C-alpha positions in Angstrom: 0.0 0.0 0.0 1.3 3.5 -0.8 3.0 5.4 2.0 2.3 8.8 3.5 4.8 11.2 2.0 6.6 14.0 3.8 6.8 17.3 2.0 9.9 19.4 2.7 11.4 22.3 0.7 14.2 24.8 1.0 11.9 27.4 -0.5 10.3 28.2 2.9 11.6 28.4 6.5 12.7 25.2 8.2 10.2 23.8 10.8 10.7 25.2 14.3 10.3 21.8 15.9 9.7 18.1 15.3 7.4 18.3 12.3 7.4 18.7 8.5 5.8 21.3 6.2 3.1 18.9 5.0 2.1 15.3 4.5 0.5 13.8 1.4 -2.0 10.9 2.1 -2.6 8.6 -0.8 -6.2 8.0 -1.7 -5.9 4.3 -0.8 -5.5 5.2 2.9 -8.4 5.8 5.3 -8.3 8.9 7.5 -8.7 8.4 11.3 -9.8 11.5 13.0 -9.3 11.3 16.8 -11.3 13.3 19.2 -9.3 15.5 21.5 -6.7 13.4 23.2 -6.0 14.4 26.8 -3.4 13.1 29.2 -5.9 11.2 31.4 -6.1 7.7 32.8 -8.8 5.2 31.8 -11.1 6.5 34.5 -10.9 10.0 33.1 -8.8 11.4 35.9 -6.3 14.1 35.0 -2.7 12.9 35.0 0.4 15.0 35.4 -0.8 18.6 35.2 2.2 20.8 35.4 4.5 18.3 33.7 4.2 19.2 30.0 6.8 16.7 28.7 5.2 13.8 30.5 1.7 15.0 29.6 2.6 15.2 25.9 4.2 11.7 26.0 1.1 10.2 27.7 -1.3 11.9 25.2 0.8 10.6 22.3 0.7 7.1 23.8 -3.0 7.3 24.2 -3.3 8.5 20.6 -1.2 5.6 19.4 -3.4 3.1 21.2 -6.4 4.5 19.4 -4.6 4.5 16.1 -3.6 0.9 16.6 -7.2 0.0 17.3 -8.0 1.4 13.9 -5.2 -0.8 12.3 -2.4 1.8 12.2 1.1 2.2 13.6 3.2 5.1 14.8 3.9 5.8 11.1 0.1 6.5 10.6 0.3 9.8 12.5 -0.2 12.4 9.8 -1.1 15.7 11.5 -1.3 16.9 15.1 -2.7 20.2 16.5 -1.4 20.8 20.0 -3.4 23.1 22.2 -1.2 24.3 25.1 -2.4 25.8 28.4 0.9 27.8 28.5 3.1 28.8 25.5 6.2 28.2 27.7 5.5 24.5 27.4 6.3 24.4 23.7 10.0 23.4 24.0 9.1 20.5 26.4 6.3 19.3 24.1 8.7 19.4 21.2 11.2 17.4 23.1 8.5 14.8 23.9 7.7 14.6 20.2 11.4 14.1 19.4 11.6 11.2 21.9 8.3 9.6 21.0 8.5 9.8 17.2 12.2 9.5 16.6 12.6 9.6 12.8 8.9 9.9 12.0 7.6 13.4 11.5 4.0 14.7 11.4 2.6 17.9 10.1 1.9 20.0 13.3 0.4 23.2 14.6 0.9 24.4 18.2 -1.5 26.9 19.7 -1.6 28.5 23.2 -5.1 28.5 24.7 -4.6 29.8 28.2 -7.1 28.2 30.6 -8.9 26.4 27.7 -7.9 22.8 28.4 -10.3 20.6 30.3 -9.5 19.7 33.9 -6.6 22.2 34.0 -4.4 19.9 32.0 -1.3 21.2 30.2 -2.4 20.2 26.7 -4.8 18.5 24.3 -4.0 16.9 21.0 -6.1 16.9 17.9 -4.7 14.0 15.8 -5.3 12.9 12.2 -3.9 9.6 11.1 -4.1 7.5 7.9 -4.3 3.7 7.9 
């Protein structure tokens, strides 16, 4: 089956973090649109508020679990919008993406939404995958 393709170019600025300019999803793939992924346990209790790196890692693991249920893998992640409770968390979140994804890169947007994350959590992820 055709792979998801990274789009990079030297005609625009380099990404500021662990992401690529764009991803191309071949028509043979099915999109998986995840509802907002929060760093919470199975009972819906908030986990790790105030620890942006660990919160991002947990939310990515939760996202991967859902993607695997849809038949995908870590390579299926295509785009992630990160909503941050505090813009100062961006470097920690980027480091979590580096460690979690390794050589795989997604398209990504990071937006600060002070006080807008449920349960006072540090972040919420909006994930699009292709399987």
